[in-house]
N, C-alpha and C positions, 0 to 999 in steps of 0.2 A: 373678750375685751369690749366688743361692741355692746353686748348685753349688759355688762357691768356699767358701761357709760350711760346706757339708757336708764338703768336702775338708779344710778346716782343722780341723773338729771331729774327723774321723777321725784325722788326724795327731796331734792333741792326745791323743786316746784311746790311740793307739799309744804315745805317749811316756809317758803315765801308767802304761800296762800294763808298759812296760819298767822303770820305776822300782820297780814293785811286784813284779816277777817274781822268783820263786825259781828258775824253770826255767833262766834265763840263768846264774845263779850255779852251779847244779848241773852244767850242761854246759860251764862254763868259757868261754862265748862272750865274745868281746872287744868286741862291739858295745855302744855306749852307749845306743842307742835301739832301740825295737821295729822301726822302719822299717829301721834298719841290719841288724838280725837277719834280717828278711825279705829284704833285698837280698843278704845273704850266702848264703841258701838259693838264691835266684834265680841266683846266679853259678855254682851247681853243676848247673844245668839248662840244656839246650839244646832249643829247639823248631825243627824243620825242617818247613816247609810244602811239600808237593809241588804238582804242577801242577793238582790239584783242590782245593787248600787243606786237605787232610787233615793234621792235626798229628801229627808223629812226635816224641814227647817222650822225651828221654834224661836220666836222672838217675843220680847216684852210687848212692844208696840207693833202696829202694822209696818211702820217705817223700819224698825229693827228686822222684822221678818223679810221685808223687801231687800234690805242690805244683804242678809244671808242668802236669800233666793238668787240674787245676781252673782254672789260669790260662788255658790254651788254650781250655777249654770256655767260660769267661766271655767271651773274645774273640769266640767264635762265636755265642753266644746267652745272654747274661747274663739277659735277662728270663725265659726258661724255667727257668733254674736258680733264680732267686729265687722264681718262682711255685710251683715244686715244693716249696720249703721253707716258704713262707708257708702253703701248704695242709697240708703234713705236720706242722708243729709246732703247728697250731691257731691261726692268726692270719689266716685268710682274710677274716673279717668286717671287719677293719681296712682292707681294700682294697675289698671288694665290698659292704660294707654289712651291715645287720642280717639280711638274708635268708640270709646265709651262716653265721650264728652256730652253727647246729647241726652243720655240718661241723667247726667248732672244738670244740664240745662232744664230738663223737665222738672226736676226736684225744685230748682230755684224759681221756676215759673210760678209754682203754687205757693212757695214760701221761701223768703230769704232767711239767712241766718239771723239777721236783726229781728225779723218778724217772729221767728221761733223763740228768740229770747224774750220778746214782748209777750208772746203767748204764755210762756212759763211765768213771767212776772204777773200776769193777770189771773193766774190760776188760784183757786182757793188754797188757804194755808195748808190744809191736810194733803192736797195733791202735790203741792210744791215739796212737802216733806218726803213724799214717796219718790218724786223725781230726784231729790237730793240723795235719798238712800240708794236709788239705782246707780247714780254716778259714784257715790262713795263705795258701794260694794265692788264695782268693777275696778276702780282706782286702787282700792286696798288689795284686790287680787293681784294686780300688776306689781304693786309695791312689794308684796310678799312672795312673788314668784318671778324673780329676775331672769330666770332661764326662758321665760315666755317672751318671744320677740314679736310684737304686733306688726302687721303688714303696713299700717299707717297710723292708727289712732293710739297714741301713747297716753292720752288722757280723755276721759269721758266727762261730758258736761250735762247738767240737769235739764238743759233745754232740748237735748237730742231726742227724747221720747216724743216731743211734739211733731217730729217727722214720721214716727213709727208707732201709730197709736191704735191700730185695730187688731192685727194678729193673723189675718188671712194672707194667703200667698200674694204678696205684692200690693194688696189692697186696691183701692180705686185707681190710684195713679198709674198702676201698671197697665190699665186698660187704655191709656192714652198712647197711641202708636208713636214710636220714635221716628219713623220715616218722615212723617209730615213735619215734625219739629226740625229734623236735620235739613230738609229741603227749604223750609222757611227761614231758618236762622243761620244756615251755613251753606246753602246751595250744595248740600252733600247728598250722596246717594244713600239709599236705604241700607246698603251693605256697610257703609261707613258708620252707621248709627247702631248696628247690631251689637248690643252689649247686655245680654241677659243678666239680671241681678241674682237670679236664683238658679239652683241646680236641678230643677225639675219642671214639671208643667202642672198647670191647673187642670184637673181632670174630673174628679168625682168625689162624692161623699154620701154616706147613708146615716140617717137618724131615725130610730124607732122609739116610740113611747107606748107602753103597754099598761092598761089599767089593771087594777088588782083583781077584777072579776075574771080575768083570763090567766092569772098566775096561781101557782100552787100555794104560795104564801099569803095570797090576798093583798099583796103590796104592789105598788106601781114599779115598773122597770123602765130603764132607758138604755138604748144602744147608742154608744158614742163611736162612730166609725168614719173618721175623716180619711180621705184618700189624698195624700200629699206627696211631694218629693220625699224620698227616703231621707231620714235624719233631719228633716226640717224642724221638728219639735222634739223636745225631751219630755220626760215624765218627772213630776215633782209634787211634793206635798208641802204646803206652807201654812203655818199656824202662828197666831199671835194671841195675846191676852186681851185683845180688843175685838174679838169676835171673828177673826179670819181663821178659816179652817178648810182650805180648798185643795182638792187633789185633781190632777189631770195633766193635760198637755200644755206646755208653755212654748211659744215661739221664741227661739233663742234671742235673748237680750231684752225681753219684755218683762214687766213686773206684775203680770196678772195671769192667772190660769185661763187659757183661751177656751178650751173645751174640757169640761170636767164636772165636778160635783162637790157639794159640801154635805153636811149631815142631813139636810132637809130638801135641797133642790139640786137638780142636774140640768145641764144645758149642752146641747150639741148644735154646731153650726154647719150648714151645708151652703155651698156657693149658690147664689141666686142669679136668675136672669131678669129680675125686676129692672125696668128701665129707669135708672137714676142718674144717667149721664146724658147731657144734651149739648148739641153744637149749635151755635148762633152765628149766622153769616152777618158780618158787620159791614156797614157802608162807611168806609174810611176815606177821608180826603185830607188835603192839606190847606189850611187857611192861615195866611200871614206867617208862614213858616212853621206852624204847629199842626200836629196830627189831631184830627177830630173825627168823631163818628156820629152818625145820625141816630137819634132815638126819639121817635115821634116827631114833634116839631122842634126838638132841641138839637144842637150840635154840641156834643160833650167832648172834653179833652180825652185823648188816649193816654193812659198812664204809661210812662216809660222809665226804665232804670237800667243801669249798667251792672253787669255781673262779670267778674274776672274769675276764670276757672283754670286750675292747674291740671296738667296731664303728664303722665310718664312719657319721656322721650328718650328711649335707649337707657343710658345710665344717668341721664339728666332729667330736668323738669322744664316743660314748656308752659306757656300761658296763652290763653285766648280770652278776649273780652267780648261779651255779647250785650247788645241792647235788647232788652225784653219788653214786651208790651202786654197790657191788660185793658179790658173794658170792665164795666160793672158786671158783665156776664161771667168773666173769668179771664184767664190768660189766653193770648193768641197762640194757638198750637199748630196751625197749618193754614193753607190757602186752598180754595176751590175755585178754579178758573180765574185766578187772580184776586179773588175776594178773600179778605181776612176772615178767619173763623176762630171764635172763642169757644173753649170747651169748659163747661161748668160741671163740677163734681161737688160732692160733699167734702168740705175742708173746714172742719171746726175741731182742731186737735184737743182743746181743753175739754169740751163736752164729750168727745169720743173716748179720751182716756178716762174721764169720770165714769162713763157708762161701762167701759171694759173692766174697770176695777170693782165698782160696786155691784156688778153682776155676780161676783163671786161670793158676796156676803148676804144674799137674799135668803129668807127662810120660808117663803111660801109664794103662792101664785099672785096674791094682791101686790106684794112688794115687787115681784118680778115684772108684773105689768107696768107698775109705776116706773121702774127702771127703764123698761123698754120705751116708755113715752119720752125719754130723752132723744130718741130717734136719730142716733148718729152712727148706727151700725148699718152701713149702706150695702155692703157686698154679700151679706149673709142672710139666710133663713135661720130660724131657731126652732129646734125641737126640745120640748121641756117635759120633765116629770118631777114629782115631789112627794114628800113623806105624808102629805095630806091626802094622797090618792089622786091628785090632779094630773092630767096630761094635757099638753097644749102644743100648738104650732103657730108660728108667726112667719108669714111669707114676706121676707124683706123686713125693713125697719125704717130706713130713710127713703121716703117716697115723695118726691115733689108733686104738688098739686098743679095741674096744667089745664089749659083750655082745650077741651076735646075736639075743637074744630081743626086743630093742627096735628099733623103727623110727626110726632117727635122721634120716630124711628129714623127720620131723615133730618138733615140740618134745617133749621127754621130761620126766618127773617128776623135778625136781631134788631132791626130798626123799628119793628112793630112792637109797641109795649104789650100788646095782648099775648105775645109769645112768652113773656117772662113767667118764671115760676110764681105761683100764687100761694106761697106758704108751703108747709109740709103736712102731709096727711097724718092724722092722729093714729095711734095704734088701733083704736076702735074702727077706723075707716079702712085699714088695710086688710088683706086676706088673712083670716085667722081661723083656727079650729080649737075649741075648748071643750074637753070632756065629751067627745062624741059617743053616742049610744053603742056603736060597734066595739068600743073598748080598745082601739089601737089607732095610731097615727104613724104615717111614714112620709119621709121625703128623701129622694135620691137625686137631687138636682133637677127634678122634673116638675111637671105641672102640679100645682096645689089642688087641682080639681079632681084628683084621685087620692088625696091624702088620707081620707077616712071612709073609703068605700062609698056607699050610698049617702053617707052623711057629710060628704065633702062639700066645700063651698061651690057655688054655681058660677060658672064663667060669666054669664050674662049680668051678674050683679056687680061687676067691677069694670073699671076702664081697662082697656087693652094694655096700657103701659104698666099696670100693676102685676100682671102675670102673663107675660108672653112666652113663658117657658114651655117647650114641647114635652111630650112624653118621651121616655127612654126605656131601654130594655130592663134596667135595674128597677125602675118604677113598676113595670109590669111584673117583674119577678117578686118584688116586695109585696104587692097586693096579693099575688097568688099564694105566697107562703103565710102571710099574716091572716088571711081569710079563714085558715083552718086551725089556728092556734087555740089551745086550751091547756090548763094545768101546767103553764110554762114555768120553768126554772131558769136560773142563770145559765146552767150548762145547756139547757134547751135553747136558750136565746143565742148562745155561741154556735150551737149546731145549726140553727136556722140561718145564721149569718154565713156559715160555710156551706150552705146547701149547694151541691155541685151542678144543678141544672142551669143551662145557659139558653135563655129564650132567643138570643140573637141568631141562633142557627135554625130556628123553627121553620123559616122560609128559605133561608140561604141554601141549606144542604138538600132538602127535598127538591128545590129547583135545579140543583146540579144533577141529582139522580134522574130527574125527569128528562133533562137534556140528554143524558147518556142513553137512557132507555129509548128515547125518540130518535136518536141519530141513526141514519141509514148505514153508515160505515163507522161504527164506533171503534175507537182504538182498543184493540184487545189488551194492550199493555196497561190500560186503566181499569180493567175488569176487577182485579183484586182490590185495589184501593177503593173503588166504588162499593164493592161488597163490604168492606170494613165500615164504610160510612152508612151503608144500608141497614146494618145491624145496630148502629149506634143510637143512643137515646139522649143525645145532646147533653151529656154530663162530663165534667172534667175529672181527671184522676191521673195520678203519677204514671200508671201503667197503660194509659189509653193511647193507642196508636191513632184512633179516629180523631181524638182531640188535636193531635199534632197536624193531621191532614186538614181538619176543619179550620184551625187557627190560621195556618199559612195560606190556605185557600181564601179565607175571608180577608186577610191582610192584602193579598195580591189582587183580589177583586176590587177592593176600595182604592188601591193604588192605581188601578187602570183608569180611574177618573172618567168613566163613561156615564155616570149618573147625571141627570139634569141638575142645573143650579137651583138653589133655594130649598133643597130637601133637608130635613133634619138628619141627624146622624142615624137614627133608627130607620127612617124612611130610605136613606141611602143604602144601608145594608140590605134591607128587604128588596130594594130595586134589583139588586144583583141576583136575588133568588127567584123573582117573579116576572120581571119586565125586561131584563137585559136579553140580548139575542142568545139562544141556546148554544150556538156555535162559539160565541165568545166565552160562555161559562166553561165549556169543555177545553177551550184553548188555555184559559187561565189555570184550570186544574191540571192540564198536562204539563204546563210550565212549573207548577207547584211540585208535582211528583218528580219531575226531572231535577229540580233544585234540591230536593231532599236526597235523591240518589247521588247527586254530585257532592253534596256537602257532608253527608253522613254515611255514604256507601250503600244505602238501602232506603226505600220509601217507608218501610214499617218501623218508624222510630217512636218509642214510647214518649209521652209528653214530658215526663220527668227527666228524660235524657237531654232535652233541649231547653226546658224552662227552669232556670237556675237562679239561686241566690248566691251572690259573691260580694264580699267586702274585703278588699285587699289593703286598704289604707284609710286613714281618717280624712283624706283630702276632700275638699268640696267638689272639685271636678273629678268625678269617679272614673277610674280606669278598670278595664276588664280583660281577662285573659283566659282563653279556652284551655290552656295548659295548666292553669293554677286551680287549686281546690275550690269546689263550689258545692252547693246543696240543691238537691232536687226539690222542686215545689210543685204541688199538684193543683194549686189555685189557678183560676182563669183570669181573663182581663175584663174589666168593667165594660169595655166596648161591646162585649157579647152578653152583658147582663149579669156578670158575676158580682154578687154583693160584696164578698170578700175579694178585693181586687189585688191582683199582682200584675202591675203594669210593666211587663217585660218587653224588651226589643233587642234586636241585634245592635251591638256596639261596634265602634271602629275596630276592625281586625278580627271580629268574632263571627262564628257561625251559629253558636248557641244564643239563646235569648237570656238576658239578664235583667232582673227587676230593678227599676229606678224610681218607681212611684206606686202608689196604691195604699194598701193597709200599712199604716206607719204606727202611730199610737191608736189603740182601740180599747174600749172598755165596755163592760155591761155592769149596770148598777141596779140594786134593789133597795127601795126605800122603806124599810120596816122600822121597828123600834130602834134598831141599830142598822145603819147603812152597811150594806155588803157590796163588794165589787170584785171583779176580776179584770185584768188588763193584759195587754201584750204590746211590746215595742219592737219594731223591726230592728234586727241586729242586736243592739244593746244600748245602755245608757251613755257610754263614754266613747269619744271619738279616737282614743289612743289605742292602737293595736296591741300595746303592751298591757293594757288594762284587762282585768278579768271580766269586765262588763262591756267588751267591744262586740262580741258575737255570742254572748252566753244565752240570749233568748232565741237564737236561730232554731234549735231543735224544737222548742215550744211553738214557735211561729210556723214551722213546716208541718207540725203535727196537730195544729189547731188546739193546743193546750195552753190556755191563758192562765196566767199566774194569779193567785189570791192577792188582793190588795191589802196591805197593812194600813188601816186608817186610824184606828183608835190608839192612843199612846201605849196602852199595855200590849197591843199587838205589834206595834213598832219596836218596843223594847225586846220582845221575844225574838224578833228577827234581826236585831241590830248586829251589824258586823263592825261598823266604825262609829265613833262618837267623838266630836271635836268642836271647837269654836273656830270661826274663820281665821286663817293664818297660823293655826296650831295643829294641822293634820300631820300625823306621823308618816 
């Protein structure tokens, strides 16, 4: 009954919207109701599902294709679409309770709903059409599927994408800590503000671009290998008669392929460490009852406005009103020793959405560079390849120009005009690599100064804030593997990605063995486990006992927190192999062996017995159970340098490790006369356990067998399992 009431309410709203709409009159639409208008759009869209459930969406116009794209996404995982927008627009507390309210405060600090509506209104006509299509596709899905009960959002609005415009995990705003916001605006503790919007963590990604001189076909290749929360993105192919033909990964609820390819170009994003966020300490005082802040010789007014936010309170709803503050530097996000601090990030939603969408329609390097010069993709690096044989790398994109006399890794004096950003660096000024003579480019969230071997950019040529990224084990592994490639095929690139060697143990394990061999009274109970490690070659495999020992020893070593502050992740791991006291190494290893014996009845446990994939439900908050079926995975963790990452850990109530992040969507692409690609998606395309595409890709995932991509229409037709227009699926 509740679902039927929601359905009737939505239809009533759609009817009223149609009666009040001027858009319908302007376009000359013949429909008498909003539902009929949406049905007419749906009739111009065709969705073909292939044998893995991947939706291939075909529309007359780009807007038609976006309409179908959002409809198909909602069929596959509406809860994640809704959750992303509940978080992005600042209404998380209405679902998660008052503990989440400072996430909502943060969203409204950077943009109010009225400002989002104004941004939408200011967008160019073509972009507004896509935003309209986004909302229309989701609203039509809800109208045609009354059994779907939203957690909160019963209607989607075209201004909502202004809050969720980039596609990376959380985007820039997630890097603003909630603790300071909670303390400043609510005198709340950090624990009260802990309300993560996403179901995983930001950890790692890999992108490789290979020139044709190193491939068997003579064509350029691209590895697209983001490491994200499992199920954070789906796989999709979206085509229009206006030149759109993009395939790849889409962040649930967005209307552009975030990482993927078209017939001529491919793009892969890795999270960057470029310094693009700055904190400005403001000199705030009160003059004649008004808050002002000093800026040079001026006293400027502090902008303030009230925001009322709702929150779930048991079975009811509570409200809290906050007075929020901004200076020209940005919102006030926290205080340091009583001084207000404004945090400035890139917040230009119209330009960011423009760049995110037109990226998918480029046909060569010149156009791609022109698109990159919009400079609104702040949290990502980009690895690129194309059908013209070009390969390229862009380290970051939005990079503020700063006065080098100041240390922007620390808060700066906002009252000094010299600390202000002095524009944005052009693409030609940032760290880039174009067609290096070595024939390959790599980035694994590490320094760009090893991206192309000896042809990499030089650190001394750039300001520190452009590339503070340290090296990591995956970067070292990538350089090792790529330095020897020749005659590469798509399968060879997949095999390279799954190379089992883990450089993170190169110092850690020999350091342990050295400690054992040098001990005066070595524990004889550790002799056999040490012998297993002594014979090991730092490679992961399902049947490897040494991998289990090494992984848990590494995890327990890092958890001991004995390493000095200020070390990078790689330096910290190596510290435990070379600089920690030998007695401490042996103590941690003894604890590791005892833990395995207690939890599994023996220390000699093969890696696949403890390292597992499990998907019991489509819930966003994943649950795991050692007693329920799961699948052995031989992949390792990126912390140890695994390129193909399986981010597994113990979950509540489990002894085994279960994957929650890492290889999610991945693809290899070859740009010849006809583009060819293979891909893999963790679990499957659909979040419904009753779907045949809930876990159908697990055997392929576990065995490193990536599926052939159907890109051209004739190939899609050959593999078509379902064909329908939105709202008319059997």
